[in-house]
N, C-alpha and C positions, 0 to 999 in steps of 0.2 A: 112441632105440633103434629100429633097423629090424627089421621083421617078417621072418618066415622066408618065402623064396620070392617075395617081391614087395618089391623095393627101395623102392616108393612107399608102403608101410605102415609105420606107426609105432604103438608103443603108448606112451601118455603118460598122465600124471595131469593131470585138469583142475580138480579142486577139492579142498579139505581142511577141516579144522576150524580153521585159522590164522584168529584174529579180524581182521577188516577194519574199518579205521576209517572209518566213514561220517560225515556231517556231524552226525548226532544222537548218534553213539557207536560202540561196537564191535558188529559183526554177525559171528555164527557160523553156519555152516552145518552143521547136525547130520548126520552120516553114518551113523547107526544104521540098522540094516535097513529099518524101517518110514518112515524119514524121507524118503528121496529116491525119487521117482517118475521112474524111467528110460525109461518107455513112450515118449515123444516121441523121445528120442534114439536108441533101438533100433529105431524104426519109420521115421522120417523125418529123422534127424540129419544135419546138415551141418557141414561144416568151413569156417569163415569167416577172413577176414583182418581183424584189428581190429575185430571185432564189426560189420563193415559188410555188411548183408544183401544188397548188390549185388555183393559180392566173394566168391562162393562158390568155395573152391579144392579141395574135396574133400567126402568123406561120412564119416559114422561108421558103421564096419562092425559095431561092438558096443561096448557101455558097461555097467560094473559097478562095485560098490562092493568095495573090498579095503583092508583095514587102515586103515578110517576116511578113504578117499580115494576121489574119483570117479576111475575109471580107463576108458580107451577104445582101442580099435584104430581108428586112421583111416586113409583111403587118400586120397592126393593125386590129383586131376584131371591129365590131360594137356595142357590148352590152355595157350597162352603165359603168361597171368596167373598160373596155378596153378604153372607151371614155375619161375617167378622165385622164389616164396616157398618152393617145395619145395626148391630149390638152396640157399637161405639157411638152411633147417631142416637139410637134410643136411650143409651145410658147419658148422654149429655157430654161425652168426651170429644166427639166431632160435631161441631156446629157450622163450621166454615163452608160456604158455598160460592162457587164462581161459575163463569160460563165461557165457552170458547165461541167466538163470533167472527164475522167479516164485515167490514165497513165498506159501504158502497159509495155514499156521499159524506164529505166532511167539510166542515165550515171552520176556516182558521180565523180566530178572533185575536186581532193585535192587541198589545199591551194598552190598557186603559180605554179600549174601545169595547162596545157592547154588541152581542150577537144580534143576528136578524130579528129574532123574537124578543129582544130585550131581557132575556133571562140570565144570560151568562156574561161575565166581565173577563176581558183577556188579560194576560195571555193564555189562551187555551185552544184546544181543537175540539169541536163539537161534531159527534157522528150524528148526521141528520137522517141517513138511511143506513140501518145495520140489520144483519140477521144472525141471531144465535143459532149455533150448530148443536151444542150439547150443553147439559149442566153437569157440574162436577161437585162431588163432596170433596173438600179439600182441606188439608191439615193446616194450611196457612193462606187465608184468603187475602186478595189485593184489596177488596172492599169489605171492611169489617162491618158495614152497616147491613149487609144482606146475610141470609143464611137460614138455618133451621131454627124456628122459634122466634125470629126477629120480628119486633112490632113494626106496623106501618106507621110512617110519619104523616103527620096532619099536613094538609096541602092548602094553599091559598084558594080562595073562593073563585078567583079569576083564571081563565084558560087563555093564554096567549093566542093572538090570531096567527093562523097559518099563512105563510106568504108563498105566493106563486115562485116557480123556479126563476123566472125573470127578476122579480122584486128581490129574491134572496141574493142573486148574483149583484144586483145593484147595491144592496147593502153591504155585501162582502167587499166590494170594490171600495166602498166609503170607509170601511174598517182599515183598509190598507193605506190610507192617505195619512 
């Protein structure tokens, strides 16, 4: 979706709570308000092509969480390499988006157990605190539910209660039994 007043700006979704199959099992990125640290994206965030740190094609103007999804307004640079990718996005050839991130706290949810907030059923690993480093336009996204022009999903009206660190550890211990 093109931004207003600047055809080189797009609003896109870069992450969701869609389970992603890793070699060890499913990983889920929690998008509750306290889970995602957007500081880095909002201060020095860049737009890459296919996670290649040497292919910077733009900047992240702002990033936020909306309806359990990572959202961002990005702006493409005007150099020749960026222009090629920009034209493919603008023309609809490239729609995939991904993010590079670091997980700081993870909750392992055992098979047939429920996560501390009651939203996820195991087996899975839920990233409870994580930080995205970059947003990439990608040719083959891991999460096909995010990207350029992807619609936001409707969310339930209830927001789960956030547990203290102590309560969360007690629940994690119960999951393991």
